[in-house]
PDB file of N, CA, C and O in Angstrom:
ATOM      1  N   MET A   1      72.723 110.926  64.816  1.00  0.00           N
ATOM      2  CA  MET A   1      73.116 109.552  65.015  1.00  0.00           C
ATOM      3  C   MET A   1      74.528 109.385  64.478  1.00  0.00           C
ATOM      4  O   MET A   1      74.767 109.602  63.290  1.00  0.00           O
ATOM      5  N   SER A   2      75.440 109.014  65.312  1.00  0.00           N
ATOM      6  CA  SER A   2      76.837 108.880  64.905  1.00  0.00           C
ATOM      7  C   SER A   2      77.236 107.423  64.953  1.00  0.00           C
ATOM      8  O   SER A   2      76.867 106.689  65.870  1.00  0.00           O
ATOM      9  N   HIS A   3      77.997 107.014  63.949  1.00  0.00           N
ATOM     10  CA  HIS A   3      78.488 105.638  63.881  1.00  0.00           C
ATOM     11  C   HIS A   3      79.923 105.620  64.369  1.00  0.00           C
ATOM     12  O   HIS A   3      80.775 106.341  63.849  1.00  0.00           O
ATOM     13  N   SER A   4      80.181 104.820  65.341  1.00  0.00           N
ATOM     14  CA  SER A   4      81.530 104.728  65.869  1.00  0.00           C
ATOM     15  C   SER A   4      82.264 103.560  65.222  1.00  0.00           C
ATOM     16  O   SER A   4      81.706 102.475  65.062  1.00  0.00           O
ATOM     17  N   THR A   5      83.501 103.789  64.856  1.00  0.00           N
ATOM     18  CA  THR A   5      84.301 102.711  64.258  1.00  0.00           C
ATOM     19  C   THR A   5      85.108 101.978  65.312  1.00  0.00           C
ATOM     20  O   THR A   5      85.908 101.100  64.989  1.00  0.00           O
ATOM     21  N   ASP A   6      84.902 102.334  66.570  1.00  0.00           N
ATOM     22  CA  ASP A   6      85.635 101.687  67.651  1.00  0.00           C
ATOM     23  C   ASP A   6      84.846 100.551  68.283  1.00  0.00           C
ATOM     24  O   ASP A   6      85.113 100.181  69.427  1.00  0.00           O
ATOM     25  N   THR A   7      83.891  99.999  67.570  1.00  0.00           N
ATOM     26  CA  THR A   7      83.130  98.876  68.101  1.00  0.00           C
ATOM     27  C   THR A   7      84.026  97.646  68.109  1.00  0.00           C
ATOM     28  O   THR A   7      84.991  97.580  67.348  1.00  0.00           O
ATOM     29  N   PRO A   8      83.722  96.678  68.954  1.00  0.00           N
ATOM     30  CA  PRO A   8      84.554  95.459  68.988  1.00  0.00           C
ATOM     31  C   PRO A   8      84.637  94.756  67.635  1.00  0.00           C
ATOM     32  O   PRO A   8      85.689  94.232  67.271  1.00  0.00           O
ATOM     33  N   ALA A   9      83.536  94.744  66.890  1.00  0.00           N
ATOM     34  CA  ALA A   9      83.545  94.078  65.581  1.00  0.00           C
ATOM     35  C   ALA A   9      84.455  94.815  64.609  1.00  0.00           C
ATOM     36  O   ALA A   9      85.163  94.185  63.823  1.00  0.00           O
ATOM     37  N   ALA A  10      84.442  96.146  64.656  1.00  0.00           N
ATOM     38  CA  ALA A  10      85.258  96.937  63.737  1.00  0.00           C
ATOM     39  C   ALA A  10      86.747  96.795  64.043  1.00  0.00           C
ATOM     40  O   ALA A  10      87.566  96.785  63.124  1.00  0.00           O
ATOM     41  N   THR A  11      87.101  96.686  65.303  1.00  0.00           N
ATOM     42  CA  THR A  11      88.518  96.536  65.647  1.00  0.00           C
ATOM     43  C   THR A  11      88.979  95.096  65.495  1.00  0.00           C
ATOM     44  O   THR A  11      90.170  94.848  65.304  1.00  0.00           O
ATOM     45  N   ALA A  12      88.056  94.138  65.577  1.00  0.00           N
ATOM     46  CA  ALA A  12      88.426  92.726  65.453  1.00  0.00           C
ATOM     47  C   ALA A  12      88.642  92.338  63.992  1.00  0.00           C
ATOM     48  O   ALA A  12      89.442  91.448  63.703  1.00  0.00           O
ATOM     49  N   ALA A  13      87.936  92.994  63.064  1.00  0.00           N
ATOM     50  CA  ALA A  13      88.033  92.623  61.653  1.00  0.00           C
ATOM     51  C   ALA A  13      89.460  92.762  61.126  1.00  0.00           C
ATOM     52  O   ALA A  13      89.963  91.804  60.539  1.00  0.00           O
ATOM     53  N   PRO A  14      90.143  93.894  61.297  1.00  0.00           N
ATOM     54  CA  PRO A  14      91.525  93.976  60.788  1.00  0.00           C
ATOM     55  C   PRO A  14      92.439  92.941  61.427  1.00  0.00           C
ATOM     56  O   PRO A  14      93.350  92.424  60.781  1.00  0.00           O
ATOM     57  N   SER A  15      92.193  92.641  62.692  1.00  0.00           N
ATOM     58  CA  SER A  15      93.007  91.646  63.375  1.00  0.00           C
ATOM     59  C   SER A  15      92.806  90.259  62.753  1.00  0.00           C
ATOM     60  O   SER A  15      93.765  89.505  62.587  1.00  0.00           O
ATOM     61  N   LYS A  16      91.567  89.931  62.413  1.00  0.00           N
ATOM     62  CA  LYS A  16      91.276  88.640  61.789  1.00  0.00           C
ATOM     63  C   LYS A  16      91.904  88.555  60.399  1.00  0.00           C
ATOM     64  O   LYS A  16      92.431  87.516  60.003  1.00  0.00           O
ATOM     65  N   VAL A  17      91.837  89.651  59.679  1.00  0.00           N
ATOM     66  CA  VAL A  17      92.431  89.675  58.346  1.00  0.00           C
ATOM     67  C   VAL A  17      93.945  89.511  58.453  1.00  0.00           C
ATOM     68  O   VAL A  17      94.551  88.757  57.691  1.00  0.00           O
ATOM     69  N   ARG A  18      94.541  90.213  59.391  1.00  0.00           N
ATOM     70  CA  ARG A  18      95.988  90.117  59.591  1.00  0.00           C
ATOM     71  C   ARG A  18      96.379  88.688  59.968  1.00  0.00           C
ATOM     72  O   ARG A  18      97.356  88.151  59.447  1.00  0.00           O
ATOM     73  N   ASP A  19      95.618  88.076  60.870  1.00  0.00           N
ATOM     74  CA  ASP A  19      95.900  86.695  61.278  1.00  0.00           C
ATOM     75  C   ASP A  19      95.763  85.728  60.098  1.00  0.00           C
ATOM     76  O   ASP A  19      96.582  84.826  59.926  1.00  0.00           O
ATOM     77  N   ALA A  20      94.719  85.929  59.288  1.00  0.00           N
ATOM     78  CA  ALA A  20      94.510  85.057  58.130  1.00  0.00           C
ATOM     79  C   ALA A  20      95.658  85.221  57.137  1.00  0.00           C
ATOM     80  O   ALA A  20      96.125  84.241  56.556  1.00  0.00           O
ATOM     81  N   TRP A  21      96.114  86.463  56.944  1.00  0.00           N
ATOM     82  CA  TRP A  21      97.228  86.717  56.030  1.00  0.00           C
ATOM     83  C   TRP A  21      98.501  86.047  56.528  1.00  0.00           C
ATOM     84  O   TRP A  21      99.232  85.444  55.742  1.00  0.00           O
ATOM     85  N   GLU A  22      98.769  86.146  57.806  1.00  0.00           N
ATOM     86  CA  GLU A  22      99.968  85.516  58.379  1.00  0.00           C
ATOM     87  C   GLU A  22      99.910  83.996  58.222  1.00  0.00           C
ATOM     88  O   GLU A  22     100.909  83.366  57.872  1.00  0.00           O
ATOM     89  N   THR A  23      98.755  83.418  58.478  1.00  0.00           N
ATOM     90  CA  THR A  23      98.586  81.968  58.324  1.00  0.00           C
ATOM     91  C   THR A  23      98.828  81.563  56.872  1.00  0.00           C
ATOM     92  O   THR A  23      99.492  80.563  56.602  1.00  0.00           O
ATOM     93  N   THR A  24      98.287  82.343  55.945  1.00  0.00           N
ATOM     94  CA  THR A  24      98.465  82.049  54.521  1.00  0.00           C
ATOM     95  C   THR A  24      99.935  82.158  54.128  1.00  0.00           C
ATOM     96  O   THR A  24     100.450  81.311  53.398  1.00  0.00           O
ATOM     97  N   ARG A  25     100.607  83.198  54.610  1.00  0.00           N
ATOM     98  CA  ARG A  25     102.038  83.360  54.301  1.00  0.00           C
ATOM     99  C   ARG A  25     102.858  82.201  54.843  1.00  0.00           C
ATOM    100  O   ARG A  25     103.746  81.694  54.158  1.00  0.00           O
ATOM    101  N   GLU A  26     102.566  81.781  56.066  1.00  0.00           N
ATOM    102  CA  GLU A  26     103.307  80.668  56.660  1.00  0.00           C
ATOM    103  C   GLU A  26     103.075  79.378  55.885  1.00  0.00           C
ATOM    104  O   GLU A  26     104.012  78.614  55.651  1.00  0.00           O
ATOM    105  N   THR A  27     101.828  79.134  55.486  1.00  0.00           N
ATOM    106  CA  THR A  27     101.501  77.932  54.723  1.00  0.00           C
ATOM    107  C   THR A  27     102.200  77.949  53.365  1.00  0.00           C
ATOM    108  O   THR A  27     102.767  76.942  52.939  1.00  0.00           O
ATOM    109  N   ALA A  28     102.156  79.094  52.690  1.00  0.00           N
ATOM    110  CA  ALA A  28     102.801  79.205  51.376  1.00  0.00           C
ATOM    111  C   ALA A  28     104.312  79.055  51.507  1.00  0.00           C
ATOM    112  O   ALA A  28     104.946  78.414  50.668  1.00  0.00           O
ATOM    113  N   SER A  29     104.886  79.634  52.538  1.00  0.00           N
ATOM    114  CA  SER A  29     106.324  79.533  52.757  1.00  0.00           C
ATOM    115  C   SER A  29     106.722  78.074  53.005  1.00  0.00           C
ATOM    116  O   SER A  29     107.739  77.606  52.494  1.00  0.00           O
ATOM    117  N   GLY A  30     105.916  77.368  53.789  1.00  0.00           N
ATOM    118  CA  GLY A  30     106.185  75.949  54.039  1.00  0.00           C
ATOM    119  C   GLY A  30     106.093  75.123  52.770  1.00  0.00           C
ATOM    120  O   GLY A  30     106.912  74.231  52.548  1.00  0.00           O
ATOM    121  N   ALA A  31     105.095  75.414  51.930  1.00  0.00           N
ATOM    122  CA  ALA A  31     104.938  74.687  50.667  1.00  0.00           C
ATOM    123  C   ALA A  31     106.113  74.967  49.739  1.00  0.00           C
ATOM    124  O   ALA A  31     106.596  74.063  49.057  1.00  0.00           O
ATOM    125  N   LEU A  32     106.572  76.207  49.709  1.00  0.00           N
ATOM    126  CA  LEU A  32     107.712  76.568  48.880  1.00  0.00           C
ATOM    127  C   LEU A  32     108.974  75.823  49.324  1.00  0.00           C
ATOM    128  O   LEU A  32     109.715  75.306  48.488  1.00  0.00           O
ATOM    129  N   GLU A  33     109.215  75.766  50.615  1.00  0.00           N
ATOM    130  CA  GLU A  33     110.385  75.056  51.132  1.00  0.00           C
ATOM    131  C   GLU A  33     110.300  73.565  50.837  1.00  0.00           C
ATOM    132  O   GLU A  33     111.303  72.939  50.496  1.00  0.00           O
ATOM    133  N   THR A  34     109.097  72.992  50.969  1.00  0.00           N
ATOM    134  CA  THR A  34     108.914  71.570  50.659  1.00  0.00           C
ATOM    135  C   THR A  34     109.219  71.307  49.191  1.00  0.00           C
ATOM    136  O   THR A  34     109.875  70.321  48.855  1.00  0.00           O
ATOM    137  N   GLY A  35     108.741  72.195  48.315  1.00  0.00           N
ATOM    138  CA  GLY A  35     109.012  72.052  46.880  1.00  0.00           C
ATOM    139  C   GLY A  35     110.490  72.154  46.566  1.00  0.00           C
ATOM    140  O   GLY A  35     111.019  71.358  45.789  1.00  0.00           O
ATOM    141  N   LYS A  36     111.159  73.127  47.163  1.00  0.00           N
ATOM    142  CA  LYS A  36     112.604  73.280  46.934  1.00  0.00           C
ATOM    143  C   LYS A  36     113.373  72.051  47.402  1.00  0.00           C
ATOM    144  O   LYS A  36     114.294  71.598  46.723  1.00  0.00           O
ATOM    145  N   ARG A  37     112.997  71.508  48.565  1.00  0.00           N
ATOM    146  CA  ARG A  37     113.674  70.322  49.095  1.00  0.00           C
ATOM    147  C   ARG A  37     113.461  69.125  48.167  1.00  0.00           C
ATOM    148  O   ARG A  37     114.391  68.361  47.911  1.00  0.00           O
ATOM    149  N   HIS A  38     112.238  68.967  47.664  1.00  0.00           N
ATOM    150  CA  HIS A  38     111.929  67.855  46.760  1.00  0.00           C
ATOM    151  C   HIS A  38     112.780  67.956  45.486  1.00  0.00           C
ATOM    152  O   HIS A  38     113.302  66.952  45.003  1.00  0.00           O
ATOM    153  N   ILE A  39     112.913  69.170  44.949  1.00  0.00           N
ATOM    154  CA  ILE A  39     113.705  69.360  43.732  1.00  0.00           C
ATOM    155  C   ILE A  39     115.183  69.062  43.987  1.00  0.00           C
ATOM    156  O   ILE A  39     115.846  68.447  43.153  1.00  0.00           O
ATOM    157  N   ARG A  40     115.698  69.499  45.141  1.00  0.00           N
ATOM    158  CA  ARG A  40     117.110  69.231  45.468  1.00  0.00           C
ATOM    159  C   ARG A  40     117.362  67.743  45.665  1.00  0.00           C
ATOM    160  O   ARG A  40     118.382  67.221  45.215  1.00  0.00           O
ATOM    161  N   GLU A  41     116.441  67.059  46.335  1.00  0.00           N
ATOM    162  CA  GLU A  41     116.641  65.643  46.653  1.00  0.00           C
ATOM    163  C   GLU A  41     116.386  64.728  45.455  1.00  0.00           C
ATOM    164  O   GLU A  41     117.022  63.680  45.337  1.00  0.00           O
ATOM    165  N   GLN A  42     115.466  65.107  44.566  1.00  0.00           N
ATOM    166  CA  GLN A  42     115.117  64.240  43.440  1.00  0.00           C
ATOM    167  C   GLN A  42     114.972  65.075  42.165  1.00  0.00           C
ATOM    168  O   GLN A  42     113.858  65.285  41.686  1.00  0.00           O
ATOM    169  N   PRO A  43     116.091  65.548  41.618  1.00  0.00           N
ATOM    170  CA  PRO A  43     116.009  66.445  40.463  1.00  0.00           C
ATOM    171  C   PRO A  43     115.456  65.783  39.195  1.00  0.00           C
ATOM    172  O   PRO A  43     114.704  66.413  38.451  1.00  0.00           O
ATOM    173  N   VAL A  44     115.815  64.538  38.945  1.00  0.00           N
ATOM    174  CA  VAL A  44     115.346  63.869  37.728  1.00  0.00           C
ATOM    175  C   VAL A  44     113.836  63.636  37.796  1.00  0.00           C
ATOM    176  O   VAL A  44     113.122  63.863  36.820  1.00  0.00           O
ATOM    177  N   GLN A  45     113.363  63.186  38.943  1.00  0.00           N
ATOM    178  CA  GLN A  45     111.931  62.978  39.112  1.00  0.00           C
ATOM    179  C   GLN A  45     111.183  64.305  38.984  1.00  0.00           C
ATOM    180  O   GLN A  45     110.094  64.349  38.411  1.00  0.00           O
ATOM    181  N   SER A  46     111.756  65.378  39.510  1.00  0.00           N
ATOM    182  CA  SER A  46     111.120  66.695  39.424  1.00  0.00           C
ATOM    183  C   SER A  46     111.002  67.159  37.980  1.00  0.00           C
ATOM    184  O   SER A  46     109.982  67.728  37.590  1.00  0.00           O
ATOM    185  N   ILE A  47     112.044  66.917  37.184  1.00  0.00           N
ATOM    186  CA  ILE A  47     111.996  67.285  35.764  1.00  0.00           C
ATOM    187  C   ILE A  47     110.923  66.476  35.053  1.00  0.00           C
ATOM    188  O   ILE A  47     110.168  67.013  34.244  1.00  0.00           O
ATOM    189  N   GLY A  48     110.854  65.176  35.356  1.00  0.00           N
ATOM    190  CA  GLY A  48     109.826  64.328  34.762  1.00  0.00           C
ATOM    191  C   GLY A  48     108.426  64.778  35.139  1.00  0.00           C
ATOM    192  O   GLY A  48     107.521  64.779  34.304  1.00  0.00           O
ATOM    193  N   GLU A  49     108.248  65.159  36.396  1.00  0.00           N
ATOM    194  CA  GLU A  49     106.936  65.642  36.834  1.00  0.00           C
ATOM    195  C   GLU A  49     106.559  66.933  36.125  1.00  0.00           C
ATOM    196  O   GLU A  49     105.412  67.105  35.710  1.00  0.00           O
ATOM    197  N   ALA A  50     107.521  67.843  35.983  1.00  0.00           N
ATOM    198  CA  ALA A  50     107.249  69.112  35.298  1.00  0.00           C
ATOM    199  C   ALA A  50     106.912  68.868  33.828  1.00  0.00           C
ATOM    200  O   ALA A  50     105.988  69.481  33.294  1.00  0.00           O
ATOM    201  N   LEU A  51     107.658  67.975  33.172  1.00  0.00           N
ATOM    202  CA  LEU A  51     107.371  67.657  31.775  1.00  0.00           C
ATOM    203  C   LEU A  51     105.997  67.004  31.623  1.00  0.00           C
ATOM    204  O   LEU A  51     105.246  67.332  30.704  1.00  0.00           O
ATOM    205  N   GLY A  52     105.674  66.085  32.524  1.00  0.00           N
ATOM    206  CA  GLY A  52     104.364  65.430  32.477  1.00  0.00           C
ATOM    207  C   GLY A  52     103.233  66.419  32.682  1.00  0.00           C
ATOM    208  O   GLY A  52     102.219  66.368  31.986  1.00  0.00           O
ATOM    209  N   PHE A  53     103.409  67.319  33.639  1.00  0.00           N
ATOM    210  CA  PHE A  53     102.384  68.320  33.892  1.00  0.00           C
ATOM    211  C   PHE A  53     102.223  69.233  32.679  1.00  0.00           C
ATOM    212  O   PHE A  53     101.101  69.551  32.284  1.00  0.00           O
ATOM    213  N   GLY A  54     103.349  69.658  32.085  1.00  0.00           N
ATOM    214  CA  GLY A  54     103.294  70.508  30.902  1.00  0.00           C
ATOM    215  C   GLY A  54     102.624  69.815  29.725  1.00  0.00           C
ATOM    216  O   GLY A  54     101.867  70.432  28.975  1.00  0.00           O
ATOM    217  N   LEU A  55     102.908  68.525  29.571  1.00  0.00           N
ATOM    218  CA  LEU A  55     102.292  67.757  28.488  1.00  0.00           C
ATOM    219  C   LEU A  55     100.778  67.672  28.681  1.00  0.00           C
ATOM    220  O   LEU A  55     100.013  67.903  27.744  1.00  0.00           O
ATOM    221  N   LEU A  56     100.355  67.341  29.894  1.00  0.00           N
ATOM    222  CA  LEU A  56      98.915  67.258  30.159  1.00  0.00           C
ATOM    223  C   LEU A  56      98.228  68.605  29.975  1.00  0.00           C
ATOM    224  O   LEU A  56      97.130  68.674  29.423  1.00  0.00           O
ATOM    225  N   LEU A  57      98.866  69.671  30.433  1.00  0.00           N
ATOM    226  CA  LEU A  57      98.299  71.004  30.276  1.00  0.00           C
ATOM    227  C   LEU A  57      98.210  71.372  28.797  1.00  0.00           C
ATOM    228  O   LEU A  57      97.204  71.928  28.356  1.00  0.00           O
ATOM    229  N   GLY A  58      99.250  71.066  28.035  1.00  0.00           N
ATOM    230  CA  GLY A  58      99.238  71.341  26.597  1.00  0.00           C
ATOM    231  C   GLY A  58      98.154  70.563  25.870  1.00  0.00           C
ATOM    232  O   GLY A  58      97.486  71.102  24.988  1.00  0.00           O
ATOM    233  N   ILE A  59      97.977  69.302  26.233  1.00  0.00           N
ATOM    234  CA  ILE A  59      96.927  68.488  25.615  1.00  0.00           C
ATOM    235  C   ILE A  59      95.549  69.063  25.942  1.00  0.00           C
ATOM    236  O   ILE A  59      94.688  69.161  25.068  1.00  0.00           O
ATOM    237  N   ALA A  60      95.348  69.438  27.193  1.00  0.00           N
ATOM    238  CA  ALA A  60      94.047  69.988  27.602  1.00  0.00           C
ATOM    239  C   ALA A  60      93.752  71.296  26.867  1.00  0.00           C
ATOM    240  O   ALA A  60      92.635  71.500  26.393  1.00  0.00           O
ATOM    241  N   ILE A  61      94.736  72.174  26.772  1.00  0.00           N
ATOM    242  CA  ILE A  61      94.532  73.449  26.080  1.00  0.00           C
ATOM    243  C   ILE A  61      94.304  73.215  24.587  1.00  0.00           C
ATOM    244  O   ILE A  61      93.419  73.825  23.987  1.00  0.00           O
ATOM    245  N   GLY A  62      95.104  72.332  23.992  1.00  0.00           N
ATOM    246  CA  GLY A  62      94.934  72.022  22.574  1.00  0.00           C
ATOM    247  C   GLY A  62      93.579  71.418  22.281  1.00  0.00           C
ATOM    248  O   GLY A  62      92.954  71.749  21.273  1.00  0.00           O
ATOM    249  N   TRP A  63      93.123  70.544  23.145  1.00  0.00           N
ATOM    250  CA  TRP A  63      91.807  69.921  22.959  1.00  0.00           C
ATOM    251  C   TRP A  63      90.710  70.974  23.045  1.00  0.00           C
ATOM    252  O   TRP A  63      89.782  70.983  22.236  1.00  0.00           O
ATOM    253  N   ALA A  64      90.825  71.865  24.035  1.00  0.00           N
ATOM    254  CA  ALA A  64      89.808  72.904  24.205  1.00  0.00           C
ATOM    255  C   ALA A  64      89.794  73.846  22.996  1.00  0.00           C
ATOM    256  O   ALA A  64      88.724  74.203  22.503  1.00  0.00           O
ATOM    257  N   LEU A  65      90.963  74.245  22.521  1.00  0.00           N
ATOM    258  CA  LEU A  65      91.017  75.133  21.365  1.00  0.00           C
ATOM    259  C   LEU A  65      90.545  74.421  20.100  1.00  0.00           C
ATOM    260  O   LEU A  65      89.883  75.022  19.254  1.00  0.00           O
ATOM    261  N   GLY A  66      90.883  73.154  19.978  1.00  0.00           N
ATOM    262  CA  GLY A  66      90.448  72.377  18.820  1.00  0.00           C
ATOM    263  C   GLY A  66      88.949  72.234  18.769  1.00  0.00           C
ATOM    264  O   GLY A  66      88.344  72.308  17.700  1.00  0.00           O
ATOM    265  N   ARG A  67      88.345  72.027  19.932  1.00  0.00           N
ATOM    266  CA  ARG A  67      86.891  71.899  19.986  1.00  0.00           C
ATOM    267  C   ARG A  67      86.218  73.196  19.563  1.00  0.00           C
ATOM    268  O   ARG A  67      85.239  73.167  18.817  1.00  0.00           O
ATOM    269  N   SER A  68      86.722  74.324  20.023  1.00  0.00           N
ATOM    270  CA  SER A  68      86.092  75.602  19.663  1.00  0.00           C
ATOM    271  C   SER A  68      86.289  75.879  18.174  1.00  0.00           C
ATOM    272  O   SER A  68      85.380  76.396  17.524  1.00  0.00           O
ATOM    273  N   ALA A  69      87.463  75.545  17.620  1.00  0.00           N
ATOM    274  CA  ALA A  69      87.703  75.746  16.186  1.00  0.00           C
ATOM    275  C   ALA A  69      86.801  74.823  15.376  1.00  0.00           C
ATOM    276  O   ALA A  69      86.278  75.211  14.331  1.00  0.00           O
ATOM    277  N   GLN A  70      86.623  73.598  15.865  1.00  0.00           N
ATOM    278  CA  GLN A  70      85.760  72.645  15.163  1.00  0.00           C
ATOM    279  C   GLN A  70      84.321  73.168  15.135  1.00  0.00           C
ATOM    280  O   GLN A  70      83.644  73.062  14.112  1.00  0.00           O
ATOM    281  N   ASP A  71      83.857  73.724  16.240  1.00  0.00           N
ATOM    282  CA  ASP A  71      82.518  74.301  16.290  1.00  0.00           C
ATOM    283  C   ASP A  71      82.397  75.484  15.338  1.00  0.00           C
ATOM    284  O   ASP A  71      81.371  75.651  14.678  1.00  0.00           O
ATOM    285  N   ASP A  72      83.453  76.314  15.264  1.00  0.00           N
ATOM    286  CA  ASP A  72      83.448  77.459  14.344  1.00  0.00           C
ATOM    287  C   ASP A  72      83.334  76.987  12.904  1.00  0.00           C
ATOM    288  O   ASP A  72      82.587  77.570  12.118  1.00  0.00           O
ATOM    289  N   TYR A  73      84.075  75.925  12.544  1.00  0.00           N
ATOM    290  CA  TYR A  73      84.030  75.415  11.175  1.00  0.00           C
ATOM    291  C   TYR A  73      82.661  74.826  10.852  1.00  0.00           C
ATOM    292  O   TYR A  73      82.181  74.955   9.725  1.00  0.00           O
ATOM    293  N   ARG A  74      82.033  74.185  11.825  1.00  0.00           N
ATOM    294  CA  ARG A  74      80.689  73.645  11.593  1.00  0.00           C
ATOM    295  C   ARG A  74      79.708  74.768  11.304  1.00  0.00           C
ATOM    296  O   ARG A  74      78.897  74.670  10.382  1.00  0.00           O
ATOM    297  N   GLN A  75      79.780  75.842  12.096  1.00  0.00           N
ATOM    298  CA  GLN A  75      78.874  76.972  11.880  1.00  0.00           C
ATOM    299  C   GLN A  75      79.142  77.623  10.528  1.00  0.00           C
ATOM    300  O   GLN A  75      78.205  77.988   9.818  1.00  0.00           O
ATOM    301  N   LEU A  76      80.407  77.769  10.171  1.00  0.00           N
ATOM    302  CA  LEU A  76      80.763  78.355   8.888  1.00  0.00           C
ATOM    303  C   LEU A  76      80.238  77.486   7.743  1.00  0.00           C
ATOM    304  O   LEU A  76      79.700  78.001   6.763  1.00  0.00           O
ATOM    305  N   GLY A  77      80.394  76.174   7.873  1.00  0.00           N
ATOM    306  CA  GLY A  77      79.898  75.259   6.854  1.00  0.00           C
ATOM    307  C   GLY A  77      78.390  75.345   6.687  1.00  0.00           C
ATOM    308  O   GLY A  77      77.882  75.323   5.566  1.00  0.00           O
ATOM    309  N   ARG A  78      77.683  75.442   7.791  1.00  0.00           N
ATOM    310  CA  ARG A  78      76.223  75.570   7.716  1.00  0.00           C
ATOM    311  C   ARG A  78      75.822  76.862   7.023  1.00  0.00           C
ATOM    312  O   ARG A  78      74.924  76.873   6.181  1.00  0.00           O
ATOM    313  N   ARG A  79      76.499  77.961   7.386  1.00  0.00           N
ATOM    314  CA  ARG A  79      76.182  79.257   6.765  1.00  0.00           C
ATOM    315  C   ARG A  79      76.449  79.221   5.264  1.00  0.00           C
ATOM    316  O   ARG A  79      75.642  79.714   4.477  1.00  0.00           O
ATOM    317  N   LEU A  80      77.579  78.638   4.864  1.00  0.00           N
ATOM    318  CA  LEU A  80      77.895  78.559   3.446  1.00  0.00           C
ATOM    319  C   LEU A  80      76.882  77.695   2.702  1.00  0.00           C
ATOM    320  O   LEU A  80      76.470  78.014   1.587  1.00  0.00           O
ATOM    321  N   SER A  81      76.496  76.609   3.336  1.00  0.00           N
ATOM    322  CA  SER A  81      75.524  75.717   2.723  1.00  0.00           C
ATOM    323  C   SER A  81      74.169  76.409   2.558  1.00  0.00           C
ATOM    324  O   SER A  81      73.521  76.243   1.524  1.00  0.00           O
ATOM    325  N   HIS A  82      73.739  77.164   3.534  1.00  0.00           N
ATOM    326  CA  HIS A  82      72.470  77.903   3.435  1.00  0.00           C
ATOM    327  C   HIS A  82      72.558  78.974   2.356  1.00  0.00           C
ATOM    328  O   HIS A  82      71.625  79.150   1.573  1.00  0.00           O
ATOM    329  N   ASN A  83      73.690  79.695   2.315  1.00  0.00           N
ATOM    330  CA  ASN A  83      73.857  80.739   1.302  1.00  0.00           C
ATOM    331  C   ASN A  83      73.846  80.144  -0.103  1.00  0.00           C
ATOM    332  O   ASN A  83      73.222  80.693  -1.011  1.00  0.00           O
ATOM    333  N   LEU A  84      74.540  79.019  -0.274  1.00  0.00           N
ATOM    334  CA  LEU A  84      74.584  78.370  -1.582  1.00  0.00           C
ATOM    335  C   LEU A  84      73.197  77.893  -1.998  1.00  0.00           C
ATOM    336  O   LEU A  84      72.785  78.065  -3.145  1.00  0.00           O
ATOM    337  N   ARG A  85      72.483  77.291  -1.048  1.00  0.00           N
ATOM    338  CA  ARG A  85      71.139  76.806  -1.325  1.00  0.00           C
ATOM    339  C   ARG A  85      70.215  77.962  -1.722  1.00  0.00           C
ATOM    340  O   ARG A  85      69.399  77.834  -2.635  1.00  0.00           O
ATOM    341  N   ASP A  86      70.359  79.093  -1.020  1.00  0.00           N
ATOM    342  CA  ASP A  86      69.524  80.259  -1.335  1.00  0.00           C
ATOM    343  C   ASP A  86      69.867  80.817  -2.705  1.00  0.00           C
ATOM    344  O   ASP A  86      68.961  81.189  -3.451  1.00  0.00           O
ATOM    345  N   ARG A  87      71.142  80.888  -3.061  1.00  0.00           N
ATOM    346  CA  ARG A  87      71.561  81.435  -4.347  1.00  0.00           C
ATOM    347  C   ARG A  87      71.124  80.548  -5.513  1.00  0.00           C
ATOM    348  O   ARG A  87      70.798  81.031  -6.597  1.00  0.00           O
ATOM    349  N   LEU A  88      71.126  79.236  -5.259  1.00  0.00           N
ATOM    350  CA  LEU A  88      70.726  78.314  -6.332  1.00  0.00           C
ATOM    351  C   LEU A  88      69.235  78.013  -6.313  1.00  0.00           C
ATOM    352  O   LEU A  88      68.744  77.212  -7.109  1.00  0.00           O
ATOM    353  N   ASN A  89      68.516  78.664  -5.395  1.00  0.00           N
ATOM    354  CA  ASN A  89      67.072  78.459  -5.243  1.00  0.00           C
ATOM    355  C   ASN A  89      66.706  76.999  -5.052  1.00  0.00           C
ATOM    356  O   ASN A  89      65.763  76.503  -5.669  1.00  0.00           O
ATOM    357  N   LEU A  90      67.463  76.299  -4.184  1.00  0.00           N
ATOM    358  CA  LEU A  90      67.207  74.873  -3.934  1.00  0.00           C
ATOM    359  C   LEU A  90      66.350  74.663  -2.694  1.00  0.00           C
ATOM    360  O   LEU A  90      65.876  73.551  -2.461  1.00  0.00           O
ATOM    361  N   GLY A  91      66.153  75.646  -1.938  1.00  0.00           N
ATOM    362  CA  GLY A  91      65.536  75.347  -0.681  1.00  0.00           C
ATOM    363  C   GLY A  91      64.341  76.073  -0.320  1.00  0.00           C
ATOM    364  O   GLY A  91      63.781  75.845   0.752  1.00  0.00           O
TER     365      GLY A  91
END
């Protein structure tokens, strides 16, 4: 039993992938040109948008890291409290 790679489905797959890649490249290229035009036409607004985005991203990352550190400190506090209670025979 031999499997042929010349079936219509096998030859159509690379063509579909190539077409999808070309469509993606064209879309990305169009988005890049739109972004460049926006920056050239409105540089001050573009700087403000970039700063605002950076600020929001920084706040989100800081909040996420702060929450994980806060959880770590809570666990550490509980462990210390249990150890102290055990050493002093309070519990």
